[in-house]
Each structure stands twice: as structure tokens, then as C-alpha cells.
C-alpha positions as CSV (number, residue, x, y, z in Angstrom):
1,M,-41.1,-25.3,44.2
2,A,-40.6,-23.3,41.0
3,K,-39.9,-25.2,37.8
4,R,-36.6,-24.4,36.1
5,K,-37.0,-23.4,32.5
6,R,-34.9,-25.6,30.2
7,P,-32.5,-23.7,27.9
8,A,-33.4,-23.8,24.3
9,P,-31.6,-26.7,22.5
10,R,-28.5,-25.7,20.5
11,R,-29.0,-25.9,16.8
12,F,-26.0,-27.3,14.8
13,L,-25.2,-26.8,11.2
14,V,-24.1,-30.2,9.6
15,L,-20.9,-29.2,7.9
16,A,-19.9,-32.7,6.8
17,R,-21.4,-36.1,6.8
18,T,-19.4,-38.9,4.9
19,G,-21.1,-42.0,3.6
20,P,-20.5,-45.5,4.7
21,G,-17.4,-47.0,3.3
22,H,-15.7,-43.6,3.0
23,W,-12.4,-43.3,4.8
24,P,-11.9,-46.0,7.5
25,H,-15.2,-45.0,9.0
26,P,-18.0,-42.4,8.6
27,V,-17.5,-38.9,10.0
28,E,-20.1,-36.2,10.8
29,V,-19.1,-32.7,11.9
30,G,-21.6,-30.1,13.1
31,L,-21.2,-26.5,14.3
32,H,-23.2,-24.5,16.8
33,A,-22.1,-21.0,15.7
34,A,-22.0,-18.7,18.8
35,G,-18.9,-16.6,18.3
36,A,-16.2,-17.4,20.8
37,D,-18.6,-19.8,22.6
38,S,-19.2,-21.9,19.5
39,V,-19.2,-25.7,19.8
40,V,-18.2,-28.4,17.3
41,S,-19.8,-31.8,17.3
42,F,-18.1,-34.9,16.1
43,S,-19.5,-38.3,15.4
44,V,-17.1,-40.9,14.2
45,G,-17.8,-44.5,13.2
46,P,-20.7,-46.6,12.0
47,H,-24.1,-45.6,13.5
48,A,-24.4,-48.6,15.7
49,V,-21.0,-48.1,17.4
50,N,-20.2,-44.5,16.7
51,A,-18.3,-42.3,19.2
52,G,-18.3,-38.6,19.4
53,G,-19.0,-35.5,21.5
54,R,-19.1,-31.8,21.6
55,V,-15.9,-29.8,21.7
56,P,-15.5,-26.1,22.3
57,L,-14.4,-24.4,19.0
58,A,-11.4,-22.9,20.9
59,S,-10.1,-26.5,21.3
60,V,-10.5,-27.2,17.6
61,V,-8.9,-24.0,16.1
62,D,-6.8,-21.2,17.3
63,A,-5.4,-18.1,15.6
64,G,-2.8,-20.4,13.8
65,G,-5.5,-22.7,12.4
66,L,-6.6,-26.3,13.0
67,N,-5.5,-28.2,16.1
68,P,-3.6,-31.2,14.6
69,M,-5.6,-33.5,16.9
70,F,-8.6,-32.9,14.6
71,A,-6.8,-33.2,11.3
72,A,-7.9,-36.8,10.6
73,E,-11.6,-35.9,10.9
74,F,-11.2,-32.7,8.8
75,D,-9.3,-34.7,6.2
76,A,-11.9,-37.4,6.0
77,A,-14.7,-34.9,5.8
78,D,-12.9,-32.6,3.2
79,L,-13.6,-29.8,5.7
80,H,-10.4,-27.8,5.5
81,W,-12.3,-25.1,3.5
82,A,-14.0,-24.1,6.8
83,V,-10.9,-23.6,8.9
84,P,-10.3,-19.9,8.1
85,L,-14.0,-19.2,8.8
86,L,-13.8,-21.1,12.1
87,V,-10.8,-19.1,13.1
88,R,-12.7,-15.9,12.5
89,L,-15.7,-17.3,14.3
90,R,-13.6,-18.2,17.3
91,S,-12.3,-14.6,17.4
92,G,-15.9,-13.4,17.8
93,E,-16.8,-12.5,14.2
94,D,-20.3,-13.3,13.0
95,V,-19.5,-15.5,10.0
96,K,-22.4,-17.9,10.2
97,A,-23.9,-16.6,7.0
98,E,-20.5,-16.9,5.3
99,I,-20.2,-20.5,6.5
100,V,-23.6,-21.3,5.1
101,A,-22.8,-19.6,1.8
102,A,-19.5,-21.4,1.5
103,Y,-21.2,-24.7,2.2
104,R,-23.9,-24.0,-0.4
105,E,-21.2,-23.0,-3.0
106,R,-19.5,-26.4,-2.4
107,T,-22.6,-28.6,-2.4
108,G,-25.4,-26.7,-4.1
109,R,-27.6,-26.7,-1.1
110,P,-27.7,-25.2,2.4
111,P,-26.4,-27.3,5.3
112,E,-28.8,-29.4,7.3
113,T,-29.5,-28.4,10.9
114,M,-29.8,-30.7,13.9
115,P,-30.5,-30.2,17.6
């Protein structure tokens, strides 16, 4: 029986990670930038009891902007700067370098990556 090759793990850019005590609970938002197939990861709550998941970018933004269902997390993470770039990414544009540059401009360093 032939072994199946595992797909390479997705790499996520950490676009936001709030500290403990910020907002009602900590929030982490990551992005696997793959054009229209991009995925956004969310982790909400203290580490020991956090909840989260991976959501297709198409469920987070559309041509009109941010889906209101995700507004609380984007507010908590001060992440509204990324929405226009995410809309362009969803439409198939390659804006990963622009996202990294915008993050660096805001924070003075590149975003972390995580599997």
C-alpha cells in the first residue's frame, strides 16, 4: 500500500495578537494568504480556554468590506487597516507583500508566522 504524502502545512501571518487584559479577552488573528483560497484563523479567549478556528476569507470579507459577524474581533485587534487589503486578496490579487509592509509600518517589525 502506497503512503499518502501529507500536504505541506499552511503558514499563517499573525496579523494581530492582543495581550491579556485587553478587551474582554485576548484575540489572535492569522492569515494564510492564498488569493481567493485564503484562510483567516481566529483564537479568542485566554490560552487555557480559548476558542477559535479557521474561516475562509470569503466568509470574513466581500467586495463591500468586513462581514459584521467579525467586527468585534477586528475592533479588539485594531485590525480594520487590513480590510481593504483582504478584500483585494479575496478578489485574487497578490497583496501578501503589501500586507506585510503595512503591518511593518504599523508595528516596526514584520508579522510573526505560525503553522
